[in-house]
C-alpha positions as a Markdown table, in Angstrom:
| # | Residue | x | y | z |
|---|---|---|---|---|
| 1 | Unk | -153.0 | 173.8 | -88.4 |
| 2 | Unk | -150.8 | 174.0 | -85.3 |
| 3 | Unk | -147.8 | 176.4 | -85.9 |
| 4 | Unk | -144.8 | 174.7 | -84.2 |
| 5 | Unk | -142.6 | 177.6 | -85.2 |
| 6 | Unk | -144.6 | 180.4 | -83.7 |
| 7 | Unk | -142.3 | 180.8 | -80.8 |
| 8 | Unk | -138.9 | 180.6 | -82.6 |
| 9 | Unk | -139.8 | 182.3 | -85.9 |
| 10 | Unk | -138.8 | 185.8 | -84.9 |
| 11 | Unk | -135.4 | 184.6 | -83.7 |
| 12 | Unk | -134.6 | 181.8 | -86.1 |
| 13 | Unk | -132.5 | 183.7 | -88.6 |
| 14 | Unk | -130.5 | 185.5 | -86.0 |
| 15 | Unk | -129.7 | 182.3 | -84.2 |
| 16 | Unk | -128.6 | 180.6 | -87.4 |
| 17 | Unk | -126.4 | 183.6 | -88.3 |
| 18 | Unk | -124.8 | 183.5 | -84.8 |
| 19 | Unk | -123.9 | 179.9 | -85.1 |
| 20 | Unk | -123.1 | 179.5 | -88.8 |
| 21 | Unk | -122.5 | 183.0 | -90.1 |
| 22 | Unk | -123.3 | 183.2 | -93.8 |
| 23 | Unk | -122.5 | 179.5 | -94.6 |
| 24 | Unk | -126.2 | 178.4 | -94.7 |
| 25 | Unk | -127.1 | 181.3 | -97.0 |
| 26 | Unk | -124.1 | 180.5 | -99.1 |
| 27 | Unk | -125.3 | 176.9 | -99.5 |
| 28 | Unk | -128.7 | 178.1 | -100.5 |
| 29 | Unk | -127.4 | 180.3 | -103.2 |
| 30 | Unk | -124.3 | 178.4 | -104.6 |
| 31 | Unk | -126.3 | 176.7 | -107.5 |
| 32 | Unk | -128.6 | 179.6 | -108.2 |
| 33 | Unk | -128.4 | 180.4 | -112.0 |
| 34 | Unk | -130.7 | 181.9 | -114.6 |
| 35 | Unk | -133.6 | 182.0 | -112.1 |
| 36 | Unk | -135.2 | 185.0 | -113.9 |
| 37 | Unk | -136.3 | 182.5 | -116.6 |
| 38 | Unk | -137.2 | 179.7 | -114.3 |
| 39 | Unk | -140.4 | 178.8 | -112.4 |
| 40 | Unk | -139.3 | 177.8 | -108.9 |
| 41 | Unk | -141.0 | 175.6 | -106.4 |
| 42 | Unk | -139.6 | 176.5 | -102.9 |
| 43 | Unk | -140.6 | 174.2 | -100.1 |
| 44 | Unk | -139.9 | 174.9 | -96.5 |
| 45 | Unk | -138.2 | 178.2 | -97.1 |
| 46 | Unk | -138.8 | 179.5 | -93.6 |
| 47 | Unk | -138.7 | 183.3 | -93.2 |
| 48 | Unk | -137.2 | 183.8 | -96.7 |
| 49 | Unk | -134.5 | 186.1 | -95.4 |
| 50 | Unk | -131.7 | 184.2 | -97.2 |
| 51 | Unk | -133.3 | 184.8 | -100.6 |
| 52 | Unk | -133.8 | 188.6 | -100.2 |
| 53 | Unk | -130.8 | 189.4 | -102.5 |
| 54 | Unk | -132.4 | 187.5 | -105.4 |
| 55 | Unk | -136.0 | 188.2 | -104.6 |
| 56 | Unk | -136.6 | 190.3 | -107.7 |
| 57 | Unk | -135.7 | 187.4 | -109.9 |
| 58 | Unk | -137.9 | 184.8 | -108.2 |
| 59 | Unk | -141.2 | 183.6 | -109.5 |
| 60 | Unk | -143.1 | 180.4 | -108.8 |
| 61 | Unk | -144.5 | 179.1 | -105.6 |
| 62 | Unk | -143.3 | 179.3 | -102.0 |
| 63 | Unk | -144.7 | 176.7 | -99.6 |
| 64 | Unk | -144.3 | 176.8 | -95.8 |
| 65 | Unk | -146.0 | 174.8 | -93.0 |
| 66 | Unk | -145.6 | 177.5 | -90.4 |
| 67 | Unk | -147.9 | 180.5 | -90.6 |
| 68 | Unk | -145.4 | 182.6 | -88.6 |
| 69 | Unk | -142.6 | 181.8 | -91.0 |
| 70 | Unk | -144.8 | 182.4 | -94.1 |
| 71 | Unk | -145.9 | 185.8 | -92.9 |
| 72 | Unk | -142.2 | 186.8 | -92.4 |
| 73 | Unk | -141.4 | 185.4 | -95.9 |
| 74 | Unk | -144.1 | 187.5 | -97.5 |
| 75 | Unk | -142.5 | 190.6 | -96.1 |
| 76 | Unk | -138.9 | 189.6 | -96.8 |
| 77 | Unk | -139.7 | 188.6 | -100.4 |
| 78 | Unk | -142.2 | 191.2 | -101.2 |
| 79 | Unk | -140.3 | 192.2 | -104.3 |
| 80 | Unk | -140.5 | 188.7 | -105.7 |
| 81 | Unk | -143.2 | 187.3 | -108.0 |
| 82 | Unk | -143.8 | 184.3 | -105.8 |
| 83 | Unk | -147.2 | 183.1 | -104.7 |
| 84 | Unk | -147.2 | 182.1 | -101.0 |
| 85 | Unk | -148.9 | 178.9 | -99.7 |
| 86 | Unk | -149.5 | 177.6 | -96.3 |
| 87 | Unk | -149.4 | 173.8 | -95.7 |
| 88 | Unk | -147.9 | 170.7 | -97.3 |
| 89 | Unk | -147.2 | 170.8 | -101.0 |
| 90 | Unk | -149.2 | 168.4 | -103.1 |
| 91 | Unk | -148.8 | 168.4 | -106.9 |
| 92 | Unk | -152.0 | 168.7 | -108.9 |
| 93 | Unk | -150.5 | 168.3 | -112.3 |
| 94 | Unk | -151.5 | 171.7 | -113.6 |
| 95 | Unk | -148.2 | 173.4 | -113.0 |
| 96 | Unk | -144.7 | 172.1 | -113.8 |
| 97 | Unk | -141.6 | 173.7 | -112.4 |
| 98 | Unk | -138.1 | 174.2 | -113.8 |
| 99 | Unk | -136.5 | 173.8 | -110.3 |
| 100 | Unk | -137.5 | 172.6 | -106.9 |
| 101 | Unk | -135.6 | 174.0 | -103.9 |
| 102 | Unk | -135.4 | 171.9 | -100.8 |
| 103 | Unk | -133.2 | 173.8 | -98.4 |
| 104 | Unk | -132.8 | 172.6 | -94.8 |
| 105 | Unk | -136.2 | 171.0 | -94.7 |
| 106 | Unk | -135.7 | 167.2 | -95.2 |
| 107 | Unk | -133.7 | 166.9 | -92.0 |
| 108 | Unk | -136.9 | 167.6 | -90.1 |
| 109 | Unk | -138.8 | 164.7 | -91.7 |
| 110 | Unk | -139.1 | 161.0 | -91.0 |
| 111 | Unk | -137.7 | 158.7 | -93.8 |
| 112 | Unk | -141.2 | 157.8 | -95.1 |
| 113 | Unk | -142.2 | 161.5 | -95.3 |
| 114 | Unk | -139.1 | 162.2 | -97.3 |
| 115 | Unk | -139.8 | 159.3 | -99.6 |
| 116 | Unk | -143.4 | 160.5 | -100.1 |
| 117 | Unk | -142.3 | 164.1 | -100.8 |
| 118 | Unk | -139.6 | 163.3 | -103.4 |
| 119 | Unk | -142.0 | 160.9 | -105.1 |
| 120 | Unk | -144.6 | 163.6 | -105.3 |
| 121 | Unk | -142.1 | 166.0 | -106.8 |
| 122 | Unk | -141.5 | 163.8 | -109.9 |
| 123 | Unk | -144.9 | 164.9 | -111.2 |
| 124 | Unk | -144.3 | 168.6 | -110.4 |
| 125 | Unk | -141.0 | 169.0 | -112.2 |
| 126 | Unk | -140.3 | 169.4 | -115.9 |
| 127 | Unk | -138.6 | 166.6 | -117.8 |
| 128 | Unk | -135.3 | 168.5 | -117.9 |
| 129 | Unk | -135.9 | 170.2 | -114.5 |
| 130 | Unk | -133.7 | 169.8 | -111.5 |
| 131 | Unk | -134.0 | 169.6 | -107.7 |
| 132 | Unk | -131.7 | 171.9 | -105.7 |
| 133 | Unk | -131.1 | 170.2 | -102.3 |
| 134 | Unk | -129.3 | 171.6 | -99.3 |
| 135 | Unk | -129.0 | 170.2 | -95.8 |
| 136 | Unk | -126.9 | 169.0 | -92.9 |
| 137 | Unk | -125.2 | 165.7 | -93.3 |
| 138 | Unk | -123.3 | 163.7 | -90.6 |
| 139 | Unk | -121.2 | 165.9 | -88.4 |
| 140 | Unk | -117.4 | 165.6 | -89.0 |
| 141 | Unk | -115.9 | 167.0 | -85.8 |
| 142 | Unk | -116.6 | 166.9 | -82.1 |
| 143 | Unk | -117.7 | 170.6 | -82.3 |
| 144 | Unk | -120.1 | 169.8 | -85.1 |
| 145 | Unk | -121.4 | 166.7 | -83.4 |
| 146 | Unk | -122.1 | 168.8 | -80.2 |
| 147 | Unk | -123.9 | 171.6 | -82.2 |
| 148 | Unk | -125.9 | 168.9 | -84.1 |
| 149 | Unk | -127.1 | 167.3 | -80.9 |
| 150 | Unk | -128.1 | 170.6 | -79.5 |
| 151 | Unk | -129.9 | 171.5 | -82.7 |
| 152 | Unk | -131.8 | 168.2 | -82.9 |
| 153 | Unk | -132.8 | 168.5 | -79.3 |
| 154 | Unk | -133.8 | 172.2 | -79.6 |
| 155 | Unk | -136.1 | 171.5 | -82.6 |
| 156 | Unk | -137.7 | 168.4 | -80.9 |
| 157 | Unk | -138.6 | 170.6 | -77.9 |
| 158 | Unk | -139.6 | 173.9 | -79.6 |
| 159 | Unk | -140.8 | 172.8 | -83.1 |
| 160 | Unk | -142.0 | 169.2 | -82.4 |
| 161 | Unk | -139.5 | 167.6 | -84.8 |
| 162 | Unk | -139.5 | 163.8 | -84.5 |
| 163 | Unk | -135.9 | 163.0 | -85.7 |
| 164 | Unk | -133.1 | 162.2 | -83.4 |
| 165 | Unk | -130.6 | 161.7 | -86.3 |
| 166 | Unk | -129.7 | 162.9 | -89.8 |
| 167 | Unk | -131.5 | 161.1 | -92.6 |
| 168 | Unk | -129.6 | 159.1 | -95.3 |
| 169 | Unk | -130.9 | 161.5 | -98.0 |
| 170 | Unk | -128.9 | 160.0 | -100.8 |
| 171 | Unk | -130.1 | 156.5 | -100.2 |
| 172 | Unk | -133.7 | 157.8 | -100.3 |
| 173 | Unk | -133.1 | 159.8 | -103.5 |
| 174 | Unk | -131.4 | 156.9 | -105.3 |
| 175 | Unk | -134.2 | 154.5 | -104.3 |
| 176 | Unk | -136.7 | 156.8 | -106.0 |
| 177 | Unk | -134.7 | 157.0 | -109.2 |
| 178 | Unk | -133.1 | 160.4 | -108.8 |
| 179 | Unk | -129.6 | 161.1 | -110.1 |
| 180 | Unk | -127.1 | 163.5 | -108.5 |
| 181 | Unk | -125.2 | 165.7 | -111.0 |
| 182 | Unk | -123.5 | 168.3 | -108.9 |
| 183 | Unk | -122.4 | 168.8 | -105.3 |
| 184 | Unk | -120.6 | 171.4 | -103.2 |
| 185 | Unk | -119.4 | 170.7 | -99.7 |
| 186 | Unk | -119.3 | 173.4 | -97.0 |
| 187 | Unk | -118.0 | 173.2 | -93.4 |
| 188 | Unk | -116.0 | 170.1 | -94.4 |
| 189 | Unk | -119.0 | 168.3 | -95.8 |
| 190 | Unk | -121.3 | 168.9 | -92.8 |
| 191 | Unk | -123.5 | 171.0 | -95.1 |
| 192 | Unk | -123.8 | 170.0 | -98.7 |
| 193 | Unk | -125.6 | 171.5 | -101.7 |
| 194 | Unk | -126.6 | 169.1 | -104.4 |
| 195 | Unk | -128.4 | 169.0 | -107.7 |
| 196 | Unk | -130.6 | 166.0 | -108.5 |
| 197 | Unk | -132.7 | 165.2 | -111.5 |
| 198 | Unk | -135.2 | 162.4 | -112.3 |
| 199 | Unk | -135.2 | 160.5 | -115.6 |
């Protein structure tokens, strides 16, 4: 499997901190609760740095498509009880999760890929489980729009991302029968953290 993040993996977290400070980490942690008793499925977690403070409480599975990012995550989350997996997550029905975390990963996917993934997740999550989603939404200011254009262009060049715009996530979730129960807006709604469930 080609690792599109091999070049930027060592610098990714520092670049994100330079541009956004701790806002992205805050979004990833704002709905974290009672995780010591939950089995977590974390997809596209990158280098795992933003989860270090809660690593000891994490158990479940960590999936990442980049070998470089996965190796960094193993080191950053060495105190966790997570099992680490390279590739695309596909449920096999043998393990059900209390929570699925999709943090800044859907913005890299085409609409059909997003639809396929969230449909897969229905069979991986417990009946009363929830999906903790965080991502960039449409930029609100000229500064945000400029940064967003630079980000999208950067990832097309250096990580082979296909998207040129931000997905309409909520439309895709609703089409698949998911229900949003909570939301927190950061950076005037440019970044949003949401909780979804499927009934």
